[in-house]
C-alpha angles and dihedrals in degrees: 000000000000122000121196133199136217125239117208122177089353096303134099109262120208119225131207095210142026137205128225116250106210125201101229091206094060104018091230128127111245102170145017116230124195116261103222116218121226089250090053093048090050091050092048091050092048091049092049092049091050093048091049090056089057099047107025095099098042098092095174092054093046089051089049092050093047092051090049091052090050091052093048092050093049091050091051099037094116096050096039089046090055092050092048089049091054092044096046104028099230127126120291095244090054091051092051093045092052091054090049091050089051090055088052089054091057090057096053 
């Protein structure tokens, strides 16, 4: 079973609890996801707001980051599509296509 972590303000954040991720097609738990506390959520939102203030006006850097995100999604489309399929219960081809479309959105 897969376990996932949270990243808050660029660092791994520990969690005291997890939630089950259930494949709706099988009804079986296939992963554990971190259960973010309210304090962690507040910290994540504050960190994001602070980061946005530092980079919102640097269009060239923002473009560079968005293109890097698109490339990362494209390179991981098969794996992420498989995970999305298990999480959402739709066909694999649809999951992979959804990831690839997301990558396209980062480029435009």
